[in-house]
Backbone as JSON, one array per atom type, in Angstrom:
{
  "sequence": "XXXXXXXXXXXXXXXXXXXXXXXXXXXXXXXXXXXXXXXXXXXXXXXXXXXXXXXXXXXXXXXXXXXXXXXXXXXXXXXXXXXXXXXXXXXXXXXXXXXXXXXXXXXXXXXXXXXXXXXXXXXXXXXXXXXXXXXXXXXXXXXXXXXXXXXXXXXXXXXXXXXXXXXXXXXXXXXXXXXXXXXXXXXXXXXXXXXXXXXXXXXXXXXXXXXXXXXXXXXXXXXXXXXXXXXXXXXXXXXXXXXXXXXXXXXXXXXXXXXXXXXXXXXXXXXXXXXXXXXXXXXXXXX",
  "N": [[12.29, -45.03, 9.71], [11.19, -43.35, 7.91], [10.31, -41.13, 9.73], [13.09, -40.18, 10.81], [14.25, -39.29, 8.01], [12.77, -36.98, 7.79], [13.73, -34.36, 9.38], [16.26, -34.05, 7.23], [14.66, -34.09, 4.71], [13.56, -31.66, 4.79], [15.79, -29.59, 5.46], [16.95, -29.93, 2.7], [14.69, -28.69, 1.36], [14.6, -26.43, 2.26], [16.93, -25.17, 1.28], [16.42, -25.1, -1.49], [14.74, -23.62, -1.51], [15.59, -21.19, -0.87], [17.27, -20.97, -2.93], [15.94, -20.78, -5.26], [15.04, -18.46, -4.43], [16.83, -16.88, -4.53], [18.06, -16.84, -6.89], [15.32, -15.42, -8.17], [15.56, -13.01, -7.27], [18.18, -12.45, -8.59], [17.5, -12.07, -10.8], [15.7, -10.01, -11.1], [17.46, -7.72, -10.71], [18.81, -7.98, -12.79], [17.55, -8.14, -14.76], [16.28, -5.4, -14.76], [17.01, -3.69, -12.58], [19.74, -3.25, -12.63], [20.37, -2.19, -15.48], [18.88, 0.63, -15.68], [20.15, 1.71, -13.92], [19.12, 1.73, -11.24], [19.66, 1.97, -8.19], [18.37, 0.04, -5.41], [18.9, 0.37, -2.28], [21.23, -1.24, 0.01], [24.0, -3.22, -0.37], [23.99, -4.88, -2.77], [22.74, -2.64, -4.26], [24.71, -0.76, -3.92], [26.73, -1.77, -5.12], [25.76, -1.71, -7.53], [26.04, 0.85, -8.33], [28.59, 0.93, -8.42], [29.49, -0.52, -10.02], [28.49, 0.63, -12.8], [30.38, 3.02, -12.54], [33.04, 1.9, -12.81], [32.8, -0.67, -13.94], [33.1, -3.24, -12.93], [31.7, -6.29, -11.94], [28.41, -6.57, -10.62], [27.67, -8.85, -8.62], [30.09, -9.92, -8.06], [31.3, -7.44, -6.5], [29.03, -7.45, -4.72], [29.7, -9.49, -3.37], [32.64, -8.67, -2.41], [32.06, -6.76, -0.7], [31.02, -7.96, 1.2], [31.66, -10.55, 2.44], [34.46, -9.55, 4.17], [32.37, -8.78, 6.32], [30.9, -10.83, 7.05], [32.87, -12.04, 8.67], [33.8, -10.17, 10.63], [31.36, -9.4, 11.87], [30.99, -12.74, 12.7], [33.36, -12.76, 14.83], [32.17, -10.89, 16.45], [29.8, -11.17, 17.15], [29.21, -13.83, 17.38], [28.19, -17.12, 16.66], [25.6, -16.45, 15.47], [24.9, -15.37, 12.64], [24.22, -18.05, 10.33], [25.06, -20.78, 8.46], [23.07, -21.05, 6.53], [22.76, -17.88, 6.13], [25.36, -17.38, 4.99], [24.78, -19.2, 2.63], [23.32, -18.19, 0.93], [23.96, -15.47, 0.47], [26.56, -15.98, -1.38], [25.18, -17.47, -2.97], [23.29, -15.59, -4.42], [25.18, -13.8, -5.02], [26.73, -15.23, -7.31], [24.57, -15.79, -8.92], [23.67, -13.41, -9.84], [25.83, -12.7, -11.35], [26.78, -14.7, -13.21], [24.5, -16.79, -13.65], [22.07, -15.91, -14.01], [22.27, -14.18, -16.74], [20.36, -12.11, -17.9], [18.57, -10.43, -20.39], [17.47, -6.65, -20.51], [14.67, -5.98, -19.93], [13.49, -3.76, -19.87], [13.83, 0.08, -20.82], [12.3, 1.54, -20.07], [12.61, 3.98, -16.93], [10.99, 4.3, -15.24], [8.73, 1.54, -15.39], [10.85, 0.09, -14.56], [11.43, 0.56, -12.1], [9.17, -0.04, -11.04], [9.05, -2.58, -11.52], [11.01, -4.39, -11.02], [11.01, -4.03, -8.49], [9.13, -5.28, -7.48], [9.4, -7.6, -8.22], [11.52, -8.08, -6.99], [11.58, -8.1, -3.76], [9.82, -10.17, -3.97], [11.59, -12.36, -4.63], [13.35, -11.98, -2.39], [11.75, -12.49, -0.39], [10.78, -14.99, -0.78], [13.6, -16.34, 0.14], [13.72, -15.19, 2.75], [11.03, -16.88, 3.7], [12.16, -19.47, 3.66], [13.93, -19.53, 5.73], [16.77, -18.44, 5.26], [18.81, -15.73, 4.11], [20.04, -12.64, 2.58], [22.22, -11.55, 3.99], [24.5, -9.23, 3.49], [23.57, -5.61, 3.9], [22.3, -6.4, 6.67], [24.32, -7.54, 8.28], [25.86, -5.57, 8.74], [23.93, -3.37, 9.76], [23.61, -5.03, 12.1], [25.97, -5.07, 13.46], [26.83, -2.56, 13.87], [24.69, -2.04, 15.68], [25.26, -3.24, 17.94], [27.79, -1.45, 18.81], [26.01, 1.14, 19.03], [23.8, 0.93, 20.81], [21.65, 2.3, 21.03], [19.79, 2.84, 18.72], [18.11, 1.07, 16.81], [18.15, -2.07, 15.33], [16.76, -2.33, 12.76], [16.23, 0.61, 12.64], [19.26, 1.5, 11.62], [19.24, -0.6, 9.33], [17.29, 1.04, 7.53], [18.69, 3.34, 6.99], [21.1, 3.12, 6.33], [20.06, 1.96, 3.75], [19.12, 4.37, 2.89], [20.93, 5.67, 2.66], [22.58, 4.86, 0.5], [21.05, 5.25, -1.22], [20.95, 7.8, -1.63], [23.51, 8.01, -2.54], [23.37, 7.22, -4.97], [21.88, 8.9, -6.86], [23.77, 11.25, -6.47], [26.2, 10.16, -7.68], [25.35, 9.67, -10.23], [24.1, 12.47, -10.56], [21.54, 12.57, -10.72], [18.89, 13.42, -9.25], [16.12, 11.81, -9.6], [16.75, 9.46, -10.01], [17.56, 8.43, -7.37], [14.68, 8.7, -6.68], [13.59, 7.17, -7.96], [15.02, 4.66, -7.35], [14.47, 5.13, -4.58], [11.23, 4.18, -4.87], [11.54, 1.63, -5.88], [12.9, 0.43, -3.43], [10.52, 0.51, -1.45], [8.72, -0.77, -2.9], [9.49, -3.66, -3.1], [10.07, -4.22, -0.05], [6.94, -4.13, 0.38], [6.52, -6.49, -0.99], [7.49, -8.37, 0.03], [6.75, -8.61, 2.4], [4.28, -9.57, 1.48], [4.69, -11.99, 0.69], [5.66, -13.01, 2.99], [3.46, -13.07, 4.72], [1.19, -13.81, 3.12], [-1.38, -12.87, 1.31], [-4.09, -11.22, 2.39], [-6.93, -13.11, 3.63], [-9.01, -13.82, 5.5], [-11.33, -12.08, 7.64], [-10.55, -10.82, 11.19], [-12.86, -10.53, 14.11], [-13.68, -8.51, 17.1], [-15.85, -7.88, 19.02], [-17.4, -6.49, 21.27], [-19.87, -6.68, 24.09], [-22.8, -5.83, 25.72], [-25.15, -8.35, 24.46], [-23.35, -10.34, 24.28], [-23.62, -13.21, 24.24], [-25.88, -13.78, 22.69], [-25.28, -12.78, 20.18], [-23.13, -14.8, 19.49], [-24.99, -16.55, 19.22], [-26.25, -16.04, 16.75], [-24.03, -16.06, 15.34], [-23.35, -18.69, 14.85], [-25.98, -19.59, 14.05], [-26.23, -18.16, 11.33], [-24.17, -17.55, 10.11], [-22.91, -19.5, 10.12], [-20.41, -19.76, 11.8], [-17.98, -20.36, 13.98], [-17.43, -19.38, 16.97], [-15.53, -17.25, 20.07], [-16.0, -16.67, 23.29], [-14.7, -14.18, 24.95], [-13.41, -13.0, 28.43], [-13.45, -9.96, 29.6], [-11.84, -6.77, 30.59], [-12.94, -3.44, 31.69], [-10.69, -0.68, 31.67], [-11.14, 1.43, 32.74], [-13.74, 1.45, 34.08], [-13.74, -0.43, 35.23], [-15.58, -2.37, 34.8], [-16.93, -6.02, 34.09], [-17.09, -6.55, 31.32], [-17.8, -9.21, 28.25], [-16.22, -10.39, 25.52], [-16.84, -10.93, 22.19], [-14.89, -13.17, 19.86], [-14.16, -13.69, 16.44], [-13.77, -15.44, 13.39], [-13.98, -14.69, 9.99], [-14.83, -15.56, 6.59], [-13.9, -12.81, 3.7], [-16.14, -12.31, 2.38], [-17.97, -12.19, 4.18], [-18.21, -10.11, 5.72], [-19.81, -7.98, 5.57], [-22.39, -9.35, 6.28], [-21.58, -10.07, 8.85], [-21.38, -7.43, 10.03], [-24.01, -6.48, 9.88], [-25.51, -8.23, 11.38], [-24.55, -7.74, 13.89], [-25.48, -5.03, 14.07], [-28.04, -5.14, 14.03], [-28.69, -6.95, 16.64], [-27.06, -5.79, 18.63], [-26.76, -2.33, 18.47], [-25.66, -0.79, 19.72], [-22.7, -1.88, 20.26], [-19.53, -2.65, 20.73], [-17.05, -2.63, 17.99], [-14.14, -4.44, 16.79], [-12.48, -4.32, 13.57], [-10.22, -6.44, 12.02], [-7.29, -7.44, 9.69], [-6.39, -10.88, 8.78], [-3.77, -13.58, 7.84], [-3.5, -15.75, 8.13], [-5.26, -19.08, 8.53], [-5.5, -21.84, 10.06], [-7.34, -24.46, 10.09], [-10.75, -26.21, 10.95], [-13.04, -25.31, 8.5], [-11.49, -23.37, 7.03], [-8.24, -23.19, 6.0], [-6.69, -26.44, 5.94], [-4.16, -28.26, 8.36], [-1.0, -28.57, 8.37], [2.02, -30.39, 8.27]],
  "CA": [[13.11, -44.58, 9.22], [10.98, -41.91, 7.86], [10.83, -39.8, 10.6], [14.62, -39.63, 10.54], [14.42, -38.42, 6.64], [12.03, -35.98, 7.95], [14.43, -33.17, 8.93], [17.11, -34.32, 5.96], [14.0, -33.29, 3.79], [13.16, -30.39, 5.05], [16.88, -28.88, 5.08], [16.72, -29.82, 1.11], [13.43, -27.87, 0.83], [14.88, -25.01, 2.31], [18.19, -24.78, 0.28], [15.9, -25.47, -2.94], [13.97, -22.45, -1.96], [16.88, -20.02, -0.94], [18.29, -21.29, -4.38], [15.07, -20.52, -6.32], [14.84, -16.95, -4.32], [18.44, -15.93, -5.18], [17.72, -16.58, -8.44], [14.56, -14.57, -8.78], [16.11, -11.97, -6.83], [18.93, -11.97, -9.41], [16.74, -11.97, -12.62], [15.16, -8.64, -10.77], [18.45, -7.32, -10.59], [19.66, -7.8, -14.21], [16.53, -7.3, -15.93], [15.34, -3.88, -14.33], [17.75, -2.29, -11.64], [21.16, -3.02, -13.13], [20.35, -1.27, -16.62], [18.21, 1.38, -15.69], [21.1, 2.39, -12.74], [18.51, 1.64, -10.13], [20.43, 1.12, -6.77], [17.48, 0.0, -4.06], [19.87, 0.35, -1.08], [21.9, -2.47, 0.51], [25.54, -3.42, -0.73], [23.89, -4.78, -4.1], [22.7, -1.43, -4.91], [25.99, -0.11, -3.94], [27.58, -2.46, -6.12], [25.14, -1.57, -9.06], [26.55, 1.93, -8.8], [30.13, 1.11, -8.49], [29.46, -1.28, -11.44], [28.28, 1.89, -14.15], [31.49, 3.56, -12.67], [34.21, 1.11, -13.28], [32.36, -1.76, -14.91], [33.4, -4.46, -12.39], [30.49, -7.09, -11.76], [27.66, -5.97, -9.45], [27.65, -9.64, -7.73], [31.51, -9.83, -7.21], [31.7, -6.73, -5.46], [28.38, -7.26, -3.29], [30.52, -10.61, -2.36], [33.62, -8.13, -1.65], [31.58, -5.69, 0.7], [29.94, -8.7, 2.38], [32.45, -11.16, 3.12], [34.6, -9.29, 5.45], [31.39, -8.29, 7.14], [30.84, -12.13, 7.73], [34.2, -12.35, 9.45], [33.27, -9.29, 11.79], [30.04, -10.24, 12.65], [31.4, -13.84, 13.58], [33.91, -12.6, 15.74], [31.5, -9.95, 17.14], [28.12, -11.67, 17.57], [29.27, -15.29, 17.58], [27.96, -17.56, 15.35], [24.37, -15.48, 14.68], [24.13, -15.8, 11.08], [24.91, -19.45, 9.81], [25.47, -21.46, 7.13], [21.84, -20.21, 5.12], [22.67, -16.65, 5.25], [26.59, -17.39, 3.96], [24.68, -19.75, 1.57], [22.79, -17.15, 0.39], [25.07, -14.21, 0.06], [27.44, -16.4, -2.12], [24.44, -17.7, -4.39], [22.92, -14.73, -4.97], [26.3, -13.21, -5.85], [26.6, -15.61, -8.55], [23.25, -16.01, -9.68], [23.92, -11.9, -10.8], [26.92, -12.55, -12.34], [27.19, -15.97, -13.81], [23.48, -17.73, -13.94], [20.66, -15.16, -14.74], [22.4, -12.78, -17.02], [19.07, -11.99, -18.89], [19.07, -9.07, -20.66], [17.23, -6.04, -19.84], [13.12, -6.34, -20.46], [12.63, -1.91, -20.58], [14.67, 0.85, -20.19], [11.79, 2.96, -18.84], [13.0, 3.93, -15.61], [9.41, 4.0, -13.9], [8.63, 0.79, -15.44], [11.83, -0.72, -14.21], [11.33, 0.6, -10.34], [8.16, -0.77, -10.25], [8.79, -4.3, -11.77], [12.48, -4.78, -10.17], [10.75, -4.17, -6.64], [8.13, -6.43, -7.19], [10.49, -8.99, -8.23], [13.18, -8.2, -6.05], [10.64, -8.57, -2.72], [9.02, -11.52, -4.42], [12.83, -13.06, -4.26], [13.79, -11.7, -0.8], [10.31, -12.84, 0.81], [11.18, -16.73, -0.84], [14.45, -16.5, 0.8], [13.21, -15.67, 4.02], [10.2, -17.69, 3.98], [12.81, -20.72, 3.77], [14.88, -19.22, 6.57], [17.87, -17.51, 4.93], [19.04, -13.93, 3.96], [21.42, -12.61, 1.58], [23.82, -10.94, 4.47], [24.96, -7.91, 3.27], [23.37, -4.59, 5.3], [21.89, -7.21, 7.89], [25.27, -7.76, 9.09], [26.45, -4.35, 8.86], [23.42, -3.05, 10.86], [23.71, -5.46, 13.56], [27.38, -4.76, 14.02], [26.6, -0.98, 14.2], [23.89, -1.67, 16.96], [26.42, -3.51, 18.63], [28.34, -0.37, 19.42], [25.14, 1.97, 19.07], [22.11, 0.33, 21.23], [20.03, 3.07, 21.22], [19.37, 2.8, 17.49], [17.77, -0.16, 16.61], [18.78, -2.77, 13.55], [15.65, -1.78, 11.73], [16.63, 2.03, 11.87], [19.93, 1.32, 11.0], [18.94, -0.86, 7.75], [17.1, 2.3, 7.14], [19.47, 4.53, 7.39], [22.33, 2.33, 5.39], [19.63, 1.85, 2.75], [18.79, 6.06, 2.42], [22.53, 6.29, 1.87], [22.82, 4.11, -0.42], [20.1, 5.54, -2.68], [21.2, 9.41, -1.92], [24.68, 7.92, -3.08], [23.03, 7.16, -6.1], [21.57, 10.27, -7.26], [24.46, 11.89, -5.96], [26.75, 9.88, -8.92], [24.68, 9.79, -11.26], [23.75, 13.59, -11.02], [20.46, 12.49, -11.37], [17.75, 13.43, -8.63], [14.94, 11.19, -10.07], [17.41, 7.95, -9.89], [16.9, 8.43, -5.96], [13.57, 8.63, -6.23], [12.91, 5.83, -8.57], [15.45, 3.74, -6.36], [13.4, 4.79, -3.45], [9.9, 3.3, -4.92], [12.11, 0.21, -5.99], [12.97, 0.15, -2.25], [9.72, 0.36, -0.66], [7.61, -1.95, -3.52], [10.39, -4.72, -2.78], [9.57, -4.42, 1.51], [5.72, -4.38, 0.31], [6.01, -7.62, -1.28], [8.81, -9.39, 1.56], [5.7, -8.89, 3.67], [3.0, -10.17, 1.23], [5.03, -13.35, 0.42], [5.55, -13.86, 4.25], [2.49, -13.34, 5.28], [0.19, -14.07, 2.43], [-2.98, -12.48, 0.74], [-5.63, -11.34, 3.61], [-8.09, -13.62, 2.81], [-10.26, -13.78, 6.33], [-11.31, -10.73, 8.77], [-11.04, -11.22, 12.61], [-13.87, -9.5, 14.43], [-13.61, -8.7, 18.21], [-16.73, -7.67, 19.53], [-17.86, -5.89, 23.05], [-21.42, -6.07, 23.92], [-23.87, -7.04, 26.49], [-25.53, -9.33, 24.22], [-22.14, -11.45, 23.49], [-24.57, -14.63, 23.76], [-26.91, -13.35, 21.57], [-24.43, -12.49, 19.33], [-22.58, -16.1, 19.13], [-25.96, -17.67, 19.02], [-26.33, -15.6, 15.44], [-23.06, -15.83, 14.25], [-23.33, -19.76, 14.45], [-26.67, -20.26, 12.83], [-26.77, -17.35, 10.46], [-23.28, -17.5, 9.41], [-22.09, -20.85, 10.08], [-19.07, -20.18, 11.84], [-17.38, -20.66, 15.57], [-16.99, -18.41, 18.02], [-14.99, -17.73, 21.26], [-16.39, -15.41, 24.26], [-13.82, -13.98, 25.86], [-13.77, -12.25, 29.43], [-12.92, -8.74, 29.55], [-12.6, -5.96, 31.95], [-12.98, -2.54, 31.37], [-9.78, 0.22, 32.41], [-11.75, 2.83, 33.82], [-14.71, 1.47, 34.94], [-13.29, -1.36, 35.93], [-16.35, -3.71, 34.82], [-16.53, -7.31, 33.45], [-17.33, -7.36, 29.69], [-17.59, -10.54, 27.25], [-15.55, -9.99, 24.01], [-16.85, -11.94, 21.21], [-14.09, -13.37, 18.91], [-14.84, -14.64, 15.38], [-13.08, -15.44, 12.58], [-14.86, -14.9, 9.25], [-14.09, -14.87, 4.86], [-13.89, -11.3, 3.6], [-17.39, -11.93, 1.89], [-19.16, -12.34, 5.32], [-17.86, -9.1, 6.27], [-21.07, -7.1, 5.76], [-23.45, -9.91, 6.9], [-21.47, -9.88, 9.99], [-21.95, -5.98, 10.59], [-25.59, -6.75, 10.08], [-25.89, -8.77, 12.24], [-24.32, -7.36, 15.02], [-26.28, -4.01, 14.19], [-29.71, -5.67, 14.57], [-28.81, -7.38, 17.85], [-26.93, -4.85, 19.47], [-26.53, -1.32, 17.68], [-24.19, -0.04, 20.18], [-22.13, -2.81, 20.19], [-18.23, -1.95, 20.03], [-16.45, -3.69, 17.03], [-13.0, -3.99, 16.36], [-12.14, -5.56, 12.49], [-8.53, -6.58, 11.36], [-6.82, -8.37, 8.69], [-6.28, -12.19, 9.21], [-2.82, -13.46, 6.69], [-3.69, -17.13, 7.77], [-6.33, -19.51, 9.69], [-5.54, -23.26, 9.98], [-8.3, -25.16, 11.05], [-11.95, -26.38, 10.12], [-13.54, -23.95, 7.74], [-10.06, -22.79, 6.49], [-6.63, -24.48, 5.6], [-6.09, -27.71, 6.51], [-3.33, -27.59, 9.09], [-0.27, -29.62, 7.28], [3.51, -30.07, 8.53]],
  "C": [[12.37, -43.2, 8.24], [10.75, -40.88, 8.74], [12.23, -39.35, 10.58], [15.05, -39.15, 9.34], [13.87, -37.37, 6.89], [12.85, -34.57, 8.35], [15.48, -33.22, 8.25], [16.14, -33.74, 4.56], [13.33, -31.84, 4.02], [14.3, -29.22, 5.08], [17.06, -29.16, 3.31], [16.03, -28.85, 0.98], [13.85, -26.49, 1.21], [16.34, -24.26, 1.58], [17.44, -24.84, -1.34], [15.59, -23.85, -2.67], [14.75, -21.19, -1.76], [17.15, -20.08, -2.39], [17.32, -21.02, -5.08], [14.98, -18.74, -6.01], [15.95, -16.36, -4.65], [18.15, -15.53, -6.74], [16.41, -15.25, -9.08], [15.23, -13.65, -8.53], [17.13, -11.44, -7.83], [18.72, -11.56, -11.03], [15.89, -10.51, -12.17], [16.25, -7.29, -11.53], [18.75, -6.95, -12.1], [18.77, -7.53, -14.75], [16.2, -5.81, -15.74], [16.19, -3.0, -13.75], [18.64, -1.85, -12.21], [21.22, -1.83, -14.42], [20.17, -0.17, -16.29], [19.25, 2.26, -14.44], [20.05, 2.44, -11.6], [19.41, 1.25, -8.97], [19.01, 1.09, -5.65], [18.26, -0.71, -2.72], [20.81, -1.05, -0.67], [23.33, -2.43, -0.46], [25.18, -3.95, -2.42], [23.36, -3.54, -4.74], [23.62, -0.48, -5.17], [26.78, -0.46, -5.03], [26.99, -2.14, -7.54], [25.73, -0.17, -9.23], [27.9, 1.98, -9.02], [30.21, 0.53, -10.26], [29.09, 0.24, -13.26], [29.48, 2.95, -13.98], [32.91, 3.23, -13.05], [34.0, -0.3, -14.03], [32.44, -3.08, -13.84], [31.57, -5.07, -11.94], [29.89, -6.73, -10.65], [27.83, -7.48, -8.51], [29.05, -9.93, -6.8], [31.5, -8.61, -6.3], [30.4, -6.52, -4.31], [29.3, -8.44, -2.48], [31.79, -9.97, -1.58], [33.23, -7.23, -0.75], [31.33, -7.08, 1.79], [30.78, -9.85, 3.02], [33.51, -11.14, 4.33], [33.59, -9.0, 6.91], [31.17, -9.63, 7.77], [31.51, -12.55, 8.84], [34.2, -11.51, 10.8], [32.46, -9.66, 12.54], [30.1, -11.41, 13.58], [32.1, -13.58, 14.89], [32.91, -11.8, 16.96], [30.25, -10.4, 18.04], [27.93, -13.12, 17.82], [28.16, -15.52, 16.55], [26.05, -17.52, 14.98], [24.06, -15.8, 13.58], [25.05, -16.86, 10.78], [24.77, -19.45, 8.63], [24.25, -20.96, 5.97], [22.23, -18.96, 5.06], [24.36, -16.69, 4.2], [25.9, -17.62, 2.39], [24.08, -18.61, 0.4], [23.06, -16.29, -0.05], [25.89, -14.8, -1.13], [26.46, -16.87, -3.34], [24.05, -16.73, -5.35], [23.88, -13.75, -5.9], [26.51, -13.6, -7.47], [25.86, -16.0, -9.35], [23.06, -14.37, -10.53], [25.04, -12.01, -12.05], [27.16, -13.78, -13.26], [25.81, -16.89, -14.43], [22.34, -17.16, -14.64], [21.02, -13.66, -15.33], [21.47, -12.44, -18.3], [18.8, -10.25, -19.01], [17.63, -7.92, -20.21], [15.28, -5.6, -20.55], [12.62, -4.77, -20.47], [13.8, -1.22, -20.13], [13.75, 2.07, -19.84], [11.68, 3.01, -17.54], [11.98, 3.56, -14.59], [9.19, 2.69, -13.52], [9.51, -0.37, -14.63], [11.68, -1.03, -12.98], [10.11, -0.16, -9.98], [8.2, -2.25, -9.88], [9.74, -5.16, -10.96], [12.32, -4.78, -8.83], [9.63, -4.87, -6.55], [8.86, -7.61, -6.86], [11.74, -9.55, -7.37], [12.93, -8.51, -4.49], [10.43, -10.24, -2.91], [10.4, -12.61, -4.08], [13.55, -13.29, -2.89], [12.74, -12.59, 0.08], [10.47, -14.25, 0.64], [12.29, -16.89, 0.09], [14.59, -16.68, 1.86], [12.02, -16.39, 4.66], [11.37, -19.54, 4.02], [13.86, -21.02, 4.54], [16.34, -18.84, 6.53], [17.53, -16.27, 4.87], [19.95, -14.19, 2.86], [22.37, -12.06, 2.65], [23.24, -9.57, 4.39], [24.58, -6.94, 4.53], [22.86, -5.04, 6.57], [23.06, -7.22, 8.57], [25.56, -6.51, 9.72], [25.43, -3.45, 9.9], [23.73, -3.51, 11.98], [25.17, -5.32, 14.26], [27.28, -3.46, 14.74], [25.48, -0.91, 15.63], [24.5, -1.87, 17.99], [27.2, -2.41, 19.56], [27.14, 0.6, 19.64], [23.61, 1.34, 19.5], [21.33, 1.03, 21.3], [19.65, 2.92, 20.17], [19.09, 1.07, 17.35], [18.38, -0.89, 15.11], [17.72, -2.08, 12.31], [15.88, -0.11, 11.61], [17.77, 1.82, 11.06], [20.1, 0.61, 9.61], [18.14, 0.21, 7.44], [17.56, 3.29, 6.7], [20.44, 3.98, 6.23], [21.76, 2.39, 3.81], [19.22, 3.22, 2.17], [20.21, 6.38, 2.22], [23.06, 6.02, 0.88], [22.02, 4.78, -1.93], [20.26, 7.09, -2.81], [22.97, 9.02, -2.82], [24.69, 7.75, -4.4], [23.02, 7.83, -7.12], [22.88, 11.02, -7.63], [25.83, 11.72, -7.14], [26.17, 10.11, -9.54], [24.05, 11.29, -11.63], [22.27, 13.47, -11.13], [19.66, 12.25, -10.03], [17.07, 11.84, -8.28], [15.44, 9.6, -9.9], [17.09, 7.62, -8.44], [15.56, 8.29, -5.46], [12.9, 7.27, -7.11], [13.69, 4.54, -7.42], [14.55, 3.52, -4.93], [12.29, 3.85, -3.61], [10.34, 1.86, -5.1], [12.39, -0.64, -4.47], [11.45, -0.33, -1.96], [8.53, -0.39, -1.61], [8.32, -3.19, -2.87], [9.83, -5.13, -0.89], [8.01, -4.78, 1.48], [5.69, -5.92, 0.12], [6.63, -8.73, -0.61], [7.45, -9.52, 1.82], [4.6, -9.97, 3.45], [3.47, -11.58, 1.1], [4.8, -14.02, 2.09], [4.49, -14.05, 4.68], [0.93, -13.48, 4.23], [-0.88, -12.7, 1.81], [-4.11, -12.18, 2.13], [-6.39, -11.81, 3.16], [-9.44, -13.86, 3.64], [-9.96, -12.4, 7.21], [-11.51, -11.57, 10.36], [-12.27, -9.98, 13.09], [-14.02, -9.62, 16.15], [-14.91, -7.6, 18.69], [-17.18, -7.57, 21.03], [-18.8, -5.79, 23.13], [-22.19, -6.81, 25.12], [-24.72, -8.2, 26.39], [-24.45, -10.25, 23.47], [-23.04, -12.9, 23.32], [-25.48, -14.61, 22.68], [-26.56, -13.48, 20.23], [-23.54, -13.5, 18.75], [-23.5, -16.59, 18.86], [-26.27, -16.95, 17.11], [-25.27, -15.71, 14.67], [-23.23, -17.49, 13.97], [-24.33, -20.38, 13.55], [-26.67, -19.69, 11.4], [-25.27, -17.65, 9.73], [-22.25, -18.83, 9.07], [-20.86, -20.83, 10.54], [-18.92, -20.04, 13.23], [-17.48, -19.46, 16.03], [-16.6, -18.11, 19.52], [-15.33, -16.07, 22.17], [-15.23, -15.48, 25.04], [-13.83, -13.25, 26.97], [-12.89, -10.86, 29.37], [-13.07, -7.49, 30.89], [-12.05, -4.57, 31.37], [-11.91, -1.68, 32.41], [-10.45, 0.72, 33.37], [-12.84, 2.74, 34.31], [-14.55, 0.52, 35.81], [-14.89, -2.99, 36.02], [-16.43, -4.78, 34.1], [-17.25, -7.0, 32.16], [-16.89, -8.58, 29.26], [-17.23, -9.7, 25.92], [-16.1, -11.35, 23.34], [-15.68, -11.98, 20.08], [-14.62, -14.23, 17.82], [-13.49, -14.55, 14.07], [-13.87, -15.62, 10.92], [-14.13, -14.85, 7.64], [-14.65, -13.4, 5.17], [-15.27, -11.44, 3.07], [-18.33, -12.23, 2.87], [-19.08, -11.61, 5.98], [-19.42, -8.36, 6.44], [-22.28, -7.67, 6.33], [-22.99, -10.08, 8.62], [-21.49, -8.16, 10.55], [-23.37, -5.95, 10.82], [-26.08, -6.83, 10.96], [-26.11, -8.34, 13.65], [-25.23, -5.91, 15.36], [-27.55, -4.4, 14.43], [-29.52, -6.0, 15.66], [-28.5, -6.14, 18.88], [-26.08, -3.27, 18.89], [-25.18, -0.23, 18.53], [-22.79, -0.69, 20.52], [-20.03, -2.04, 19.98], [-17.66, -2.81, 19.47], [-15.16, -3.15, 16.34], [-13.05, -5.63, 15.01], [-10.47, -5.54, 11.52], [-8.75, -7.53, 10.42], [-6.31, -9.97, 9.39], [-5.4, -12.58, 8.26], [-3.41, -15.46, 6.85], [-4.26, -17.95, 8.94], [-6.1, -20.93, 9.21], [-6.7, -23.81, 10.67], [-9.94, -25.56, 10.03], [-12.47, -25.0, 9.71], [-12.9, -23.19, 6.68], [-9.26, -23.63, 5.92], [-6.82, -25.47, 6.35], [-4.53, -27.25, 7.43], [-2.27, -29.28, 8.43], [1.24, -29.04, 7.89], [4.35, -29.25, 7.69]]
}
């Protein structure tokens, strides 16, 4: 019985997560972006510009732009954009106009662009994390990509968002609005990645050395970490080489470098960020 309920619980959790994400997004728009004429791309950004010109609600205008695209996308692309996208789009629009009508937190445009971008990105990141989207320009980009295969969906998104940002500056006759909108857009993208991937708390080492066995033993005894020896082959020389692969906590990076330098000063070392590690010595694996 418990196993049967598991998919239902997962779905409920997803919809609650999407609801929370759209609420955070709406809060960021109503408290920072809309009052300061910041239009960080997308249909909601375009709706913000129109709101200041006509007084029409931002959420309603966002919905008016998006709903026809759902129909077109469904006809051209099939059922690729599912119920969660539709749910996220509707809820975001409702939250902006009905449920998250918070007062402006600041009229300093710089502060509004920074905090608006961070909060907006956090909201979108939460929506993405629970398997939803808020439709909008994602739909338009996918439709355009259908007809212009040479331009990727990501490039179309960048083009559309840039056009909205430029449009805001032209309408408000203020180039700084476009600049602040670009800042908000940039920060929101960075925060989306942060929410999706998490803060890097570990580092990955790839160590190419003729003394890989000795380095591996040092890692296990001195750093109390596991290591994996991979078989590699030099593309130019064709010679066989061993590659030591190891994950360490950030605090152990200097120790690791010193260890490798002491054993083999000529070793080739690659160091990279790791955003999530599941298993012994790190996070537990959970369902």
